[in-house]
N, C-alpha and C positions, 0 to 999 in steps of 0.2 A: 684322474679322469683322462681318457684318451682324447687326443686333439687332432682334428682334421683341419689342415691348412689349405685354404682356397687362394691360389695365386692367379690373378687375372689381369688382363689388359682389356678394358671395356670402353673403347672410344666411340661407339655408335649405339643408336637405339636398338638395333638388332641384337648386338652383343649384350646390351643391358637387360633385355628381356630374357636372354639365355642365362645370364648370370643370376638374375632374380629367381628363375626357375630352379637352378642348381642349389642356391642357398635355401629356397623353400623346401626342397627335398631333403637337404642335409639337416635342416632344423625342424623337421616335422615332429609333431608331438608323439608319434609312435616310436621315435628313437630317443631314448633318454640316456643320459650319461656320456654324451660326446660333446666336447667343447669345439665349436666351429669358429675358426679365426679366419678373417678375410683380409688379404693384403693386395694392394695394387702391385703389379709385377716390378715396377721401379722402386717400390718401398720395401719389398720383402727381402729379408736378410738370411744369411746362413744360420744365425741364431734362431730365427723363426722355423727354419727347416729342421734343425736339430731338435727343437722343442716339440715338434709335431710327430704324430704316429702314422699319418697318411696324408696324401696330397691330391688336390684337385686343381687342374690347370685349365685356364681359359684364354684363348687368343684369337686374333684375327689371322687370316691368311693374307699376307702382303707380298705382292710380287713373287709369288711362288714359295714363300717361306713364312715361318712364324713372325709375329711382331718383333720389332727390335727390343721392345720392353721385355718380352718373355725371354728372348735370347740373352739380354743383359742379366736377367735373373739367373739363368743357367750359368752364365759366365762367372757370376759372383759366388755361386754356392757350390759349384761342381767339386773342386778339390777339397774345400773345407768339410764337405758333407759326404764325400765319396765312400769312405769305409763305414762311417757311423750309420748310414741310412740304408744300406743294402737290404733288400728283401721287403722294404716297406711298400704298402699298397698305394697305387695311384690311379687316377683316371683323368680324362681331359675332354674338352669340347672346343671345336673350331668353327668359326664363321668366315665365309669368304664370298666374294661376288661371283666367282665361277669355279675355279679349281682349287681344292685344298690338299691335294695329294703331296705336294712338297712340304707343306706344314706338318702333315701327319708323319711323313718320313723323318723329318727333323726331330720332332718330339720323340718318336719311337727310338731313334738312334741315340739321343742324349739320355733318355731314361734307361735304355738298355745298358749304356755305359755306367750309369749310376747304380745299376743292379736293382732298380725298383721293379715291383711286380704289378702288372696291369690287372686291376680287380674288377673292371667293368668295361664293356665295349665303349669306345669313344663315340661321341656325338659330333657329327659333321653336318653343317648346314650351308647351303649356298642360296643366296637370295633371302627374302624375308622368312623368318622362322614361322612355321605353321603350328597348329595345335599339337600335332603328333611330335614335332621337333621339341616343343617346350615340355611336353610330357616326358620325352626321352631325357631331357636335361634334368627334370625333377627326379626321375628314376636314377640317373647317374649320381646326383647328390645324395639321395637316400641310400643307394647301394654302397657308396664309399663310406658314409657315416656308419652304417650298420656293420660294415666289414671290420670296424675298429672295436666293436663290442666283444667282450670276453665270451 
C-alpha cells in the first residue's frame, strides 16, 4: 500500500486548522488504498521518509524562513534520503503573519536539491485561514494522496 507522509510543525490554532484540512483531504473516503502517516517535524526520521512514497509538508513562516522544526527535519533526512527518494511527489502548506516568500523559497530550494517532484500547488496563507484556504488545504491533501494511487 502506498504511504503518504505528512510532516508538520503545528504550533498555532491557524496551522492546526490547516493541518486538519490537509489530513481530511488525504484520508477522504473517495481515496482508498493509501496509508497516511502523520509526524511532527521534530519526530520525523529518515526511516519515515524512506518508507513513504510521497510527502506533504506543513510549516509556519518564522522571521522570513520555515520553522526551525521543519529545517531540523530537512537537516536530518537530507543526505540519508538524497538518492533513494528522487522523483517522489510532494506538496506543502505555509502559514505566516505577513510574508511567506522566504519560507516558500527555502522549501523549494531544499526539495529541488532532494529531487522531489511538486505534485500540487503550495497553499500559502497569511492571517487567519478562511474557508477557501481550508478548502485549498483539503484539495492539497486529496491531490497528494491520489497521486500515489496506481
